[in-house]
N, C-alpha and C positions, 0 to 999 in steps of 0.2 A: 618230156624225156621219152626216148624210144625204148623198145623192149630191151635192147642191149644195155642201155644205161641203167634200167631198172634192175637187170640181173647183176650188173657191176656193183650197184649199191648193196644188194644182198650179200654179194661176195665180200665186200669190204667189211660188213658188219661181222663176218666170220673169217678173219684173216688166217686162222690156223688151218682151215680146210682148203685155202687157196692153192697150196703147193702139194696137195695130196695126190694130184693127178699129173704125172710127168708130161703127158702129151698135150696139156693145155697151153704150154709156153711155145709161142711161135718163134722160129729161129731169128727173125728180124727183131722181134720184141726182145729176145734174149740178148742180142747184140746191144740194143739201146739200153737195156737194164744194166748190163755189164758196165758200159761207159758211165751212165748216170750214177749208179750206186757207187762205183769206184770214185768218181769225182766228189760225190757227197761225203763219203767216208774220209777222203783226203782233206776236204775243207775243214773237218774237225780234227783229224790226226795231226795236221800240220801245227796245230796249237800245242801239241806235245812234242814237236820236232821230228816227226816221222811221217811216212805215208806208205801206201801199198801200190803194187804194180799189177798183180794178178789177184782178183778178188777171191777165187776159189783156192788159191795156193797160199796166200799170205795170212789167211785166218785159220789155217789147219792146226797150228800149234796152240791157238787160243790166246796167245799173248797180246797181239794187236787188237783182237776182238775185245778183250777185257779193258785194254787201254782206251779203245773207242767208247765203250760204255761209261768209263770213268769221266771222259772229257764231256760227253753230251749230257750226262746226268749230274755232274758236279759232285758225285759221291765216290767213296773208296770201296773197291771190291775186295774180296778175300785175297790173300797173298797167293800169287800164281806159282805153279810148279816150274822149275827151271830145267828139268830133265828133258832129254830128247826122245825118250821112249814114247810109244803109242799111249801107254797108260797115263803118262804125264800130260800128253796133249788132250786126251779125252777128259781128264780131270779139269784142265783149264777151261775147255769148252763148256763142260757142265756147270762150272762156276758162273760163266757168262750167261748160260741159258737159265740157271736158277735166278740170277739177278733180274733177267727179263721177266720171268714168271712172277717175281716178287712185286713187280710194278703193275700187276693185274692183267698180264697178257697170258692167255692160255695157248700153249704151243702144242700143236698136234702134228704128228708125223715128221717132226724135225728132231733128230737125235744127234748127240755129240759125235757118234761114229760116222754119220753121213758127212758132217762138217770136216772131221779129221781125214776122211777118205777123199775129200775134194769134190763132193757131189755139187755140181754147179747149180742145179735147180733148188736144192735145199739151202745152199749158201745164199742165193739170191732171195729166196723166201724169208730166210732169217733176217737179212738186212732190211727187206721191205717191212717186216714186222717191227724192227727197231725204228725205221723211219716213221711208220704210222704212230708208234707210241710216243716218240720224243719230238717229232717235227710237225705232225698233222693233228694228232688227237686233241691237243689243247687249243686249237684254233676255234674261236667262237665269234660269230657275227650275227647279231639280231636274233638271238635265241636258237641259232643253228650252230652245229659244231662239226669238227673233223672235216670230212670230204664235202658235205653239204655247205658247211660254213666257209670253206676255202672257195668253193664254186660261187657262192653268193657274193663273197668279197671281190672275186674277179669280175663278176657281172656288174656290181656297183661301181667299181673303179673304171670299167671300160664303157659304161653306159653312154657317156657323152660322145663317144666315137661311133659315127653312123656306119662305118664299114667294118666294125668289129661286132661279132655276135657269139659270145661264149656260152655254149650250152653243155659242154662236157670237157673231159681232159684228154681228148685224142684229136679228132679231125678239126675241132674249132681252133686249133693252134697251128695248123699246117701252113697257113699263109704268113705266119710270123708277125702279123699286125697286132695280135693279142699281147705278145711279149713287149712289143714297142709301145703299145698304148699304156701298159702298166708302168713302164719306165717314164714315158712322157707325162703321165698324170702326176707322178710324184716329183720327177726331176726334168721339167720341160727343157731345160737348157742343154741336156745331154743328147737329145735327138731332134732333128728337124722333121717332125712328123708329116708336115705338108708335102714333102718330097717323096714319101714312100708310096709304092704302087702295089695294089693287091695281086697283080699278075707277075710280080717278081719276088716269090717267097724266099728264094735263097738269099737274096740281098737283105730282105727284112730280117730273116732269122740270124744271119751272121752279124748284122748290125746290132741286134738285141743282145746276142751272146757276147760280142766283143765289148760293148758298152757295160754290160752287167759285170763282166770279169774285171774291166779296167777301173770302173768308178764305183761299183757297188760291192766289190769283194765277193762276188758270186762266181764260183768256178764254172768253166764251160763243161756242162754235164751232158750235152746233146750235140749231135752232128746235124747240121742243116740238111746235108744230102740224105741222111738216113730218114729224117722226118718227111722230106719232100718225096723221097722214093718209096715210102711205105704207105699203102692205102689207108691204114689205120695205125697211127703211131701208138707206141706202148703207153697205156694210161698211167701206169705206176711211175714210169720215167718222167712223164710230163708233170704229174702231181708232185713228185720229189723236187723237180726244178722250180715249179711255181711256188711251192711252199717256202723255198729260199727267198723268193721275192717278198712273200708275205712277211717273213721275219725281218727282212731288211727294211721294209717300210712300216713295221708295226708302230714305230714311234710316230710316224706321220699319221697313222690311223688314230692314235690317241689324241693328237693335236686336232684332227678333224672333228672328233667327238666333242672335245672341249669347245671348239669353235661353234659347233651346232648348239651346244647348251647356251653359250653366251648370246648367240644370235636369237635364240628363243626368248631368253630373258629380256634382251634389248628390244625385241619386237613388241613384247608385252608392254614394256615401259614406254616406248614411243606411242603405241596406240592409246595408252592411258593418258599421256600428256596431251595428245590431240583432243581426247574427249574432255579433258579439263579446260583446254582453251575454248572449245566449242561451248561448254557450259557457261564460262565466264562471259563470252560474247553475247550469247542468247540472254543471259540474266541481265547484262548491262543494257542491252537494247530494250528489253521489256521494262526495266525500271525507268529508263529514260522516257519511254512512251507514257508510263504512269505519271512521271514527274511533270510532263508537258500537259497531260490531260486534266489532272486534278485542279490546277488553277482555272481552267476553262469551266469546269463543273462548279467551282466555288464562286465564280463571278455572279454576283446578284445585282448588277446594275440594271435597273428597270428601264423599259422602253415606254415611249409616250403613246404609242398607237397599238391597236390590236394586230395590225398587219405585221409589225415588227416582232411582236411577241409570238405570233403564230409561226413566223419564219424561224425564230429560235427553237420552237417546239419541233419543227420539221428537221432542223439541224440535229436536234437531240435524237429524233427517230433514226436518222441516217447513222449516227454514232452507234446506236444499239443494234441496228441491222447489219451495217457494213463494216464498221471500224472495230468494234469490240469483239465479235465472234472469233476473228483470226487470232486476237491476242489471248482469248480464252484457250484456244488450241495450243498456242505457244507456251502458255503457263503449264498446261497439262504435259506437253512434250518435255518441258524443262524438268519437271519432277520425275518423269520416266527416265530421262537421260541421267539425272543425278542418281537415282536408285540403281540403274544398270552399271554406272561407273563404280559406285561403292561396292556392288556385288563383284565386279571384275577385280577390283583392288583386293577385296578379301580373298577371293579365289587364288590370286597370284601372290598372296602373302605380303601385300603392300599396305602401308598405313592408309587410314581413311582419308578421303579428300576433304579438305577444309577450304571452301570458297573464300574469295577475298572479302574483306570487311564490308558489311552492308549488302552482300550478294548471297547470303544463305537462303535456303528455301523458306525458312521462317520469315526472313526479311521481305522476301517477295510476297509471301502470304499476307504479311502486315500491310505492305504497300497496297496490295490488291484490296484488302479490307477497307483501307482509307478511300480508295477509288470508288468502291461500291457504296460506301457511306455518302460520299460527295454526290455520287450519281443519284442516289435515292432522294437526297435533299434537293438536288437541282430540279428533278422532275416535279416534286411537290411545289417548289417555288414557282415553276413555270405555270402550273395549273392555277395556283392561287393568284398569280399576276394576271392571268387571262380573265379570271373571275372579277378581279378588282377593276381592270380596264373596261370590262363589259358593264359593270355597275357604274363606273365613272361616266362612260359614254351616255348611258341612260339618264343619269342625274343631270349631266351637262345639257342634254337636249331638253329635259324637263325644265331646267332653270331658264334656258333661253325662251321657251314658249311662255312660261308664266311671266317672265320679265317683259317680254314683248307685249303681252296682253295688258299688263299693268301700266307700262309706259304709254300704250295707246290710250288707256283710260285716263291717265293723268294729264295727257296732252291738253293744254289750254286751261286747266283747272286753276292754276295760279293767277292767270290773267283775269279769269272770271271772278275770283274771290277779291281781286284788287279793284274791281269797278266801283265807281262812286255814283251809280245810277240812282240810288235811293235819295240822293240829295235833292233832286228835282222831280221826284216821282209824286204822283198823287197818292191819296190814302189807299185807294184800291191797288195801286201799283206797289205801294209799300207792303201792304198785306200779301200781295202776290209774291213780292220778292222774299218776304219772310217765309212764306210757305215753301217757296222754291228752295230756299236755303235749308229748311228742315228736311226736304227730300234729298238734298245733296249730302246732308249729314248722315242720313240713312244709307245712302249709297256708299259714302266714305267708310262707315262702320262695316258695311258688307265686304268691302275690299281689305279689311284689316287681316282677315285670315290668309288672303293671298300674299300679302306682304310678309307675314310670319312664315308662310311656306317657302317663299323665296329666300328669306334669311336662313331657314333651317337647311334648305338644300345647299346653299353656299357653305354653311358650316360643315356639312357632311363631305362636300367636295374637298374642303381644306383638310379634314381628318383623314381622308383617303389619299391625300398627297396628289391631287389633280395637277397635271403639268401646267395648265393655264389658269391656276388659282389667282394670280394677280389681277387678270382682267375680270374674272368673276367677282373678286372682292371689290374691285373698283366700281363695277356696275351695281352690285348689291348696296354698296355704301351710298352711291348716288341715289338709288331708289329710296333708301331709308332716310337720307337727308331731305329728299323731296317730300316724303311722307310726313316727316316732322314739320316741315314748312307748311304743308297743306293743313295740318291740324291747327297750327298757330293762326294761319290766315282764316280758316273756318271759324275759329273762336272769335277772332277780331271782328269779322263781318256780322256774326250773330249779335254781338254786343251793339254794333252800330244799328242794325235793324230793330233790335228791341228798344233802343232809345227813340227810334222814329215811329215805332208801332202805335204809340199813344196818339200820334197824329193821324194815323190811317185806320179805318174801321171796316171798310167793305172788302170782301173777298169772294170770289166765286167758289162755292163749296164743291161744285162738281169737278172743276179743274183740280182742286186739291185732292179730292178722292181719287181722281184719275192718276194724278202724280204719285200718290202714296201706293196705289196698287200696281202701277206700271213699273215703278223702280224695282221692287223685289222680283217681280216677274221677269223683268229685263235681266236682273242679276242672275236669276235662276237659269234663264236661257244661256247667258254667257258661261255660267258654271257648267251647264249641260254640254255646250259646245266644247268647252275646255276638256271636260271629261271624255267626251266622245272622240276628241282628237288626241287624247293623252296616249303616249306610247306605253307599252307594257313588256315585261320580260318574265317568263315562267320556265320551270324546269320539269314539271310533272303534269300529268293529266289532271290530277286533283286541283292543281292551281288554276289551270285554264278553265276547268269546270266551275270553280268559284267565281272567276271573272264572268263567265257566261251567265251564271245564276244572277249575279248582280246586275248585269245588263238587261236580263229579262225583267227583273224587278223594276228597273228604270223605265222600260217600255210600258210596264203596267200603269205607270203614273201619267203617261201621256194624255189619256182621255180627260183626266181631271185638269191637267195643265191647259188643255185646249178649251175647257169650260172657262177657266180663269181668263184666258186670252179673249174669248168672246165677251166675257163680262167687262173686261177693261175697255175693249173696243165699244161696247154698249154705252159705257160712261161717256166716252168721247162723242159718240153719236148723239147722246142725250144733250151734251153741251151744244153741239151744232144745232140740234133741234130747237133748243131754248133760244139760241142767238137768232135763228131764223124766225122763230115764232114771235119773239119779243123785240126783234130788231136791235139787239144789244150791240153797242159800238165797241168792238174788241180790237185793241191795238196789237197786232201781231199774234203770235201763237200762245199756247198755254204758258202762262207766266211761272207755273210751279214745276215744270219739267221740260227737258229737251227731248224726251222720248216721244216720238211720234207714232201714230198707228202704223204708218208705213214701215218704220224701223222694227216695230214689234212683229209685224207680219213677215218682214224680210228675215229676221232672226229665227222666227218660228219655222219658216220654210227651210232655212239652213239646217236647223236641228233635225227636221224630218229627212233631209238628204243625208245627214251624217249617220243616222241610225242604221240603214242598210250597209253603209260602208263598215261600220263597227261590227255588224253581223258577219260580214265577209272576212274581216281581219281575225275575229275570234274563231271562225270555222277553219281558216287556214292554219292558225296556230294549233287548234285541236288536232288537225290531221298530222301536223309536224310532231306533236307530242306522242301521237299513236305510233308514228314511224320510229321515234326514239325508243318507245317501249318495246317494239319488235326487235330493235337492235340489241337492247339489254337482254331480252330473253334468248335471242340467237347466240350471243356471246356466252351467257350463263349455261346454256345447254351443252356447249362444247367444253367450257372450263370445268363444269362439274363432272365431266368424264375424264378429261386429261389429267386434272389434279390428282384424283385417287389412283389413276393408272401409273403416274410417275412414282407415287409413294409405294405402290405395290411392287414396282420393278426394283426400287431401292431396297426393299425388304428381301426380295428374292435373290438379288445379287449378294446381299449380306449373308443369306443362308448358304448360298453356293460356296462362298469364300471360307465358311467355317465348317461345313459338313464334309465328310470323307466318303463320297460316293465315287468309286472307281479310282483310276490312276490320275496323276496330275495332267496327263494328256487328255483324259476324258473330261476333267474339270475345265481345262483350257478350251476344248472343243465346245463344251456347253456354254462357257462364257462368251465365246465368239459368236455362237448362235444368238445368244441374248443381245450381244452388241449389234448384230445385223438387224434383229427385230426392232431394236431401239432406233437405229438409224432410219429404218423404213417408216417409223412413226413421225419423222420430221415434217412431212407435208401437212399433217394435222396441226402441228405447232404453227406453221406458216399461215394456214387458213385462219387460225385463231388470231394471229398477229394482224391479218387483214381486217377481221371483224373489230378488233381493238382500235385500229386506225379509223374505221368508220365511226366508232363511238366518240373518239376524240375529236374528229372533224365536225361531228354533230354537237360538240360541246356538252356531252353527257358526263356528269361528274360522279354519279353514284349508281349503284345497281343492287337493288334489294333481292334479286333472284339468285345471287351467288356470293359466297365468301371469298372466292378466288379473284385476285387481281391479275393483270397481265404480268406484273413484276413477280408475283408468287410463281407463276408458271415458268417465266424465264429463268429465275434462280433455280427452281427445282429441275428444269431441263438441263441447265449447265452442270448442276451437281450430279445428275444422273450420268451424263456423258463422261465427266471427270472420274466418277466412281468406277464405272465399268472399265475405262482405260487403265486406271490405277490397279484394279483387281487383276486384269489380264497381265499387266506387267509383273505383279507380285508372283503369279503362278509361273510365268516364263522364267523369272529369276530363280524360283524354287526348282524348276526343271534343270536350269543351268547349274545350280548348286548340286543337285542330286547327281547329275551326270559327271560333273567335274570331280566330286568327292566320292563317287561310287556308293551312294546311299541307296539301300533297297527300298522297295515300295512299302514293305512292312515297317521299316524304320520311319519312313515319312508318315505313315499312318499313326504310329506310336507317338511321334512328336506332335502331330496335329491333335490327337486325342488328348494328350496332356495339356497342350496349349488351350484347347477349347474348354477343358474342365475348369481351368483357373481363370479363363476370360468370362467371368460371371455376368458382366454387363453387356457381353456380345459386341464390344466396341472394336474388336480386331486387334487390340493391343493389351499388354499386361503392364500393370504398375510394378514398381520395384518389389513390393512384398509378394504380389502374385507371381512374379517371375522367379523369386527366390523359392517359393513353395513348389513351383513347377519343376525347377531343377532338382530339388530334393526328391520329388516324386519319381524322377527318372533315375535316381541313384547317384546324382552328382553331389560331391562333397563341397560345402560352402565354407567349411572351417578354414583356419589359417594354417593347418598342418596337412601334409599329404594324406590321402584316403588310406585307411588300414583295413584290410579284409582278413581278420583273424578268426572269424567264426563266432566272435563274441562282441559285446557292445561295451567299449571302454567309455571314459568320461566324455571325450569329444564326440564319439558316436551317439551317446545318449543325448548330448546337447543338440546334435543335428536332428535327432528324433523329436525332441521337444520343439524345435523350430518348426518341423512339419505340422505340429499341432497348434501353432500360433504363438509360441514363446519367442522371445528376443534372442539374439546371438551376436557374436563378433562380426564386424563389418569389413575387415581388411580385404579378405579374398572376394567378398561380394562386390565391394567397390571396384576392384580390378575387373571383374566380369562385366559390371555395368558400364565401365569405360569402353569396353569392347563392343557391347551390343547397343549402347546408346551414346556414341561419340559426340553427338550434338547436345547432350544433356537436356533432352526434352522431357524426361521423367517417365517415358513409356517405352515398351519393347514391342516392336512389330513381330509378326510371325516370320517374316523374311530374315530379320536380324537373329531371331531365335534359331532358325534352321542353320544359318551361317555359323553360329557359335557351336551348335551341337556337332555339325560336320567338321568344323575346324579342330575340335578336340581329338578326332581320330584320324584325320587325313594328314598326309605328308606332302609338302610342297617344296619348291626350290628355296634355298636359304642363301644368305650372304656368304656363308662358309663354302657352299658348293660352287658358287660363281667364282669366289676367290681361288679355289683349288683349280678350276678350269683355266683361269687366267695364268696361274702358275705353270700349268702344262704348256700353254702357248709360249710362255716366256722362257722355257727351258730351265725350270726350277729356280729362276732368279726372283728376287724380291721386287723387281721392277720389270717393265715391258717397254719396248721401243716402238716408235711410229712405224718403222719398216715391218716389224713383226705383226703389228695389228693389221696393216694393209695386206700382208701376205696371207694371214690366216682367216680374216673376216671379210664378208661382202663389203663393197666400197662404202655404201651409205652408213652401215653400222660401224665400220672402222672409223669413218670421219666423225660419227656421233661420239665414240669413245675419246678420240683425240681432242675434240672440242671441250669435253667435260672432265677429263682426267687432269689432276693436279700434277705438277712436276714432283718427281721423286727426290727426297733430300737425305736419304740414308747414307751411311758411310761408304757403301759400295756403289753409289750413284755414278752414272756416266752422263756425258752431254746428251740431252734429249730424252733422258729416262722419265717414264711416267709412273705414277703411283696407282696401280690397279687395286690395291687393298682398300684405300679410302673410297675409291669409286664404287667398288662392290658393296661396301657397307652402306653408302648413300642410296643405292638402288632400293634398299629395303627400309629407308627412312631412319636408319640408325645414326646418321650424321648428315651434315649439310654438304651438298656438292660444291 
């Protein structure tokens, strides 16, 4: 506003001094004021059936002046003097001036004598004072009144018109577009605004004046030529004329205010409905994913091979790394959205949101718990299955080796035992056959342990549910049947030889000794070869060291075995020497054994070759176990740091959420810094995941260097991310509640201090009794009667005092409060719910009655509203929202198409069903 406007404002605030200087009134302005004030007076006097022609002459006797004041005020003045004398006129004018003064207007330099004498400037000043008091002073727009309020109203109404810029009550109106814009804004059908031109002010002004006079009952108070021809039109004349527009359109202003209120309420309702739909969809999607995932995790169908089970383990790793983390974020976001929605509903005085059946936050948490339980059991099952298959593969290979050795040994034994060679043998041959049979029996007994081992391995394979158990059982049964048959045949042959022994006497003792010593030694070599080729499986360094020690002990026995070999070969050599010396006729080989010196030497050489191979296998396994031990220590070193770090961060976040250091914004900033530091820690978690994968790939199943497993770290990390996100959301909701309800920082600190005092377990929630004691500590009455502050303690007050000390009390009011702060009946009260309740007790929000009253204004004070009225007063989308949801009006005054806005307003606040 320029300097002149500022001066005008000061002048307006002191209207009694405005006419104290006769020279201030410009002749052109005087002309405009005469016409404007005369027209304004006549617009009211005609209601009494009269008018004035000359403003300074017709008010001289005071009669029409008193009549004008009665019309515009609606009050009766003192009875006027009917005499024609000057004293009578002065008396009447004084009565009018006294009435003006009684309305709080201080008149300075305006006396009855000047009015009676026809002083133009004093008369115009008096009329301007009347206009100010009765037409302009009561104007109020957005906490501004009178002139400023009228100017703000003009600016608001003409704001959409780009070629109109109302800054004052003089030159801003010269082009006439301001008047036309006011009419077009409220009655667009009266003026074709698009055809108006800024460079044709006379046409614009005359159009506005004619339309206002014809359709709005506003008399023509100004001349277009005077306004255009004057460099600065008279401000008071313009204000007087513009005030008539304000009063003419005041009803439309009320309708606009009512429409704005409805728009605000409907916008909040639409936003809340969208948030509810979003929650329902996100909850449904998450529950569906859990429903699909749990059966997969609960599937315990075993695989037959290690490769298949390791593929299942890899699929499970992909699920933990790739598929589950986004769902963890969705679950956290779902809880945040639910808390934010409930906060917005409480702030807008709406009922709490109750999700569809089965989609409560508690339902999702229960489903999530089932998912994690299935997940934990699935991983344990996978690892146990891998151990089982590893053990099965080892046992199956061992079974095949022992069975092959045994089958090779038994090959031909049945045919040998069925021979009838003793029937035609000589005595010496019989004795030889008998000794040979005794050696065979020794060999047979030596193989008894192997057969028992084969049967034991087959039994263990059956107990471990080996997939190829039928073939193992068939082979084992065949070996056992054959073994029983060998025993029976052996016994039968011995009986035949013993019957023939009496006929046979001679036997070569040397061959017998050779056979007796060669057979055990041969069996020992076969056992040694079997042991040296036996596969092994170990999981620790201690186990491989035990195998190495046993192998070293075996190698220590080789020198003695070599001596035995040489001794056996010496016996054979002695036999050869005797044959050569005494020219004994020997038919064939040693009759007591099939073991030749060449076979002994061949097996001995084979044993010596197997020893270094066994050394190499044990050395390689020892190196592998050392590598596994390094992996264990590497994982433990990180896990023993990360685990306590996560616990420390959880405790620090808990302290931040309950301590009162600084404002809520300070707490929020502190929490976000914590969140950033936590997120920056993620690479260490990923590194630990990599080490854990190496451990699993190496089939390491235990780690004595740490008590932390990867699952502990994962669960702790997920809980840490969820806790920091939930805590930040709670502080943001507290800020939202504080700002919306106007709660001071001191009040927030008081609420937090009381809450923390009664939250003795530092869980961040209050039980019902803790919450009751907390309310009492803040001075809130929990009794069934309204609180009485009489300065003394009556029975109910004393009862409340007893409650604060731990005694019981009536539960009616407390049950009502608990239904507000704990709508889901979880049995605990969060700090956010506590803040919402405390702020709700002192804050005022929109109510159903206020919305109903606003609709009634739009409906023209009717009990119903029509579709056309809604579309005219509300924006299109919100008008259609109301039309789609309002029920038909069925009252006695109903008309076709009438809608019931009362039940609709009630339903917005949950007091009835739409």
